[in-house]
C-alpha positions in Angstrom: 0.0 0.0 0.0 1.5 3.4 -1.1 1.7 6.6 1.0 -1.4 8.1 -0.6 -3.5 5.0 0.0 -2.3 4.8 3.6 -3.1 8.5 4.1 -6.7 8.0 2.7 -7.3 5.1 5.0 -6.1 7.1 8.0 -8.3 10.0 7.1 -11.3 7.7 6.7 -10.7 6.1 10.1 -10.3 9.5 11.8 -13.5 10.7 10.2 -15.4 7.6 11.4 -14.0 8.0 14.9 -15.1 11.6 15.0 -18.6 10.7 13.9 -18.9 8.0 16.5 -17.8 10.2 19.4 -20.1 13.2 18.6 -22.2 13.2 21.8 -24.5 16.2 21.4 -26.5 18.0 18.8 -24.6 18.9 15.6 -23.2 22.4 15.4 -25.3 24.9 13.4 -24.0 26.1 10.0 -25.7 29.5 10.2 -26.5 32.1 12.9 -29.8 30.4 13.6 -32.4 28.1 12.2 -35.8 29.1 13.6 -38.4 26.3 13.3 -40.8 26.6 10.3 -43.9 25.2 12.0 -45.7 25.1 8.7 -43.3 22.8 6.9 -44.4 19.2 6.2 -40.8 18.0 5.6 -39.5 15.6 8.2 -35.8 16.0 9.1 -33.5 15.3 12.0 -34.5 18.4 13.9 -36.8 20.9 12.2 -36.8 22.8 8.9 -35.7 26.4 9.0 -38.0 29.3 8.3 -36.8 32.1 6.0 -34.4 34.3 8.0 -36.1 37.3 6.6 -39.3 36.3 8.5 -37.5 35.7 11.9 -38.6 37.9 14.8 -37.4 38.5 18.3 -40.4 36.5 19.6 -38.9 33.4 17.9 -36.3 33.5 20.6 -38.5 34.4 23.5 -41.0 32.8 25.9 -42.8 34.3 28.9 -42.1 31.1 30.9 -42.5 32.6 34.4 -39.8 30.3 35.7 -39.6 32.5 38.8 -43.0 31.1 40.0 -43.4 27.8 41.9 -45.2 24.9 40.3 -47.6 22.2 41.6 -45.9 18.9 42.0 -47.0 15.5 40.9 -47.6 12.2 42.8 -43.8 11.6 43.4 -43.4 15.2 44.6 -41.7 17.0 41.7 -42.5 19.1 38.6 -40.2 19.6 35.6 -40.9 22.7 33.5 -38.9 22.1 30.4 -38.0 24.9 27.9 -36.8 23.2 24.7 -37.3 23.6 21.0 -41.0 22.8 21.3 -41.4 26.0 23.4 -38.9 28.3 21.7 -38.5 27.9 18.0 -35.2 29.7 17.9 -33.5 26.9 19.9 -33.5 24.7 16.7 -29.9 23.6 16.0 -28.5 25.5 19.0 -28.0 22.4 21.1 -29.3 23.6 24.4 -32.4 23.6 26.6 -33.4 24.6 30.1 -35.7 23.3 32.9 -37.0 24.5 36.3 -37.5 21.6 38.7 -39.7 22.0 41.8 -39.6 19.5 44.6 -42.1 19.1 47.4 -40.9 18.2 50.9 -39.5 14.7 50.5 -40.3 14.9 46.8 -38.2 13.4 44.1 -37.4 13.5 40.4 -37.2 9.7 40.1 -34.5 7.7 38.3 -34.5 8.6 34.6 -32.1 9.3 31.7 -31.7 11.9 29.0 -30.7 10.0 25.9 -29.5 13.0 24.0 -28.1 15.4 26.6 -25.7 16.0 29.5 -27.4 17.9 32.3 -25.9 20.5 34.7 -28.1 21.3 37.7 -27.9 24.3 40.1 -29.8 24.3 43.3 -31.7 27.6 43.8 -33.5 26.9 47.0 -33.3 24.1 49.6 -31.3 20.9 49.6 -31.1 18.0 47.2 -29.6 14.5 47.4 -28.6 13.6 43.8 -26.8 10.8 42.1 -26.1 8.8 38.9 -25.0 5.3 38.0 -22.3 4.5 35.5 -22.8 2.1 32.6 -22.1 -1.7 32.6 -20.2 -3.5 33.8 -19.2 -1.3 36.7 -22.6 0.3 37.6 -20.8 2.6 40.0 -23.1 4.8 42.0 -21.9 8.4 42.5 -24.0 10.7 44.8 -23.8 14.0 46.6 -25.9 16.3 48.9 -26.3 19.7 47.3 -27.1 22.9 49.0 -28.3 26.3 47.7 -25.8 27.5 45.0 -24.2 24.1 44.5 -23.8 22.6 41.0 -23.8 19.0 39.8 -23.4 17.3 36.4 -25.2 14.2 35.1 -23.4 12.7 32.0 -25.4 12.0 28.9 -27.5 8.9 28.9 -26.8 7.8 32.5 -29.6 7.0 35.0 -29.8 9.7 37.6 -32.2 11.2 40.2 -32.8 14.1 42.6 -34.5 13.9 46.0 -35.5 16.6 48.4 -34.6 15.1 51.9 -36.2 17.9 53.8 -39.7 16.9 55.2 -40.7 20.5 55.8 -39.4 22.7 53.0 -39.6 22.6 49.2 -36.6 22.8 46.9 -36.0 24.4 43.5 -33.3 23.8 40.9 -32.5 25.0 37.4 -31.0 22.5 34.9 -29.3 23.2 31.5 -29.1 20.4 29.0 -26.9 20.0 26.0 -29.6 19.4 23.4 -32.5 21.3 21.9 -34.6 18.2 22.7 -32.9 16.1 25.4 -35.7 13.6 25.8 -36.4 11.8 29.1 -36.9 8.1 30.0 -38.3 7.5 33.5 -37.1 4.1 34.3 -40.1 2.8 36.3 -42.6 4.2 33.7 -40.6 2.6 30.8 -40.2 -0.8 32.4 -43.5 -1.2 34.1 -45.7 1.0 32.0 -44.8 0.2 28.4 -47.5 -0.1 25.8 -48.0 -3.0 25.1 -46.5 -4.2 28.4 -43.3 -6.2 28.7 -43.9 -9.8 29.5 -44.3 -10.6 33.2 -42.0 -13.5 32.7 -39.2 -11.3 31.4 -39.6 -8.8 34.2 -39.9 -11.4 36.9 -36.7 -13.1 35.8 -34.8 -9.8 35.4 -35.8 -8.4 38.9 -35.7 -11.9 40.5 -39.2 -11.6 41.9 -42.5 -13.5 41.4 -45.0 -12.6 38.8 -47.5 -11.3 41.4 -45.0 -8.6 42.5 -44.6 -7.6 38.8 -48.4 -7.3 38.4 -48.6 -5.1 41.5 -45.8 -2.8 40.2 -47.7 -2.4 36.9 -50.8 -1.1 38.6 
């Protein structure tokens, strides 16, 4: 194999490696690509509207993130601001969330398949953690106080719990995708449609089928 052939093989391998290691949204090739909500074309992301038609409101939302939210049955509420709320976020690779926690409330174990998350505690205290991938499954956790910051790597299972039985907590999270996605582990495993076979779940969790049926209620 000659020098030129070897060089081409090396370039191809480096290109492949770069493609495989790209972990977040691709970089934009223009200043912005505001979503064209009228387009019927389906692409990875959204079609751009004509830049001449772009307005300041395409980059704005009166989200009232300063106001507390009602929490759900597990004691949390995630107010996500992504490309579905702000059209101007398209191709910019970032989104934002306010998370409210009731006393003893939690944002249960979940993953973001397309984003790393960096979380800042605004009020209260949070116990947070994530688990690394197979085969180690190492659990890393920390108690965060007001002003503290913690990072959850892309795709890893993580959670936040407010350990205070008397006071709520509030956090702001930034995520490295215009549409990070969320997979709540319990909902995905025990609430899939159609459901995963009880035999599969019972064997995986090493419990009897009656326990699986109870968890699926």
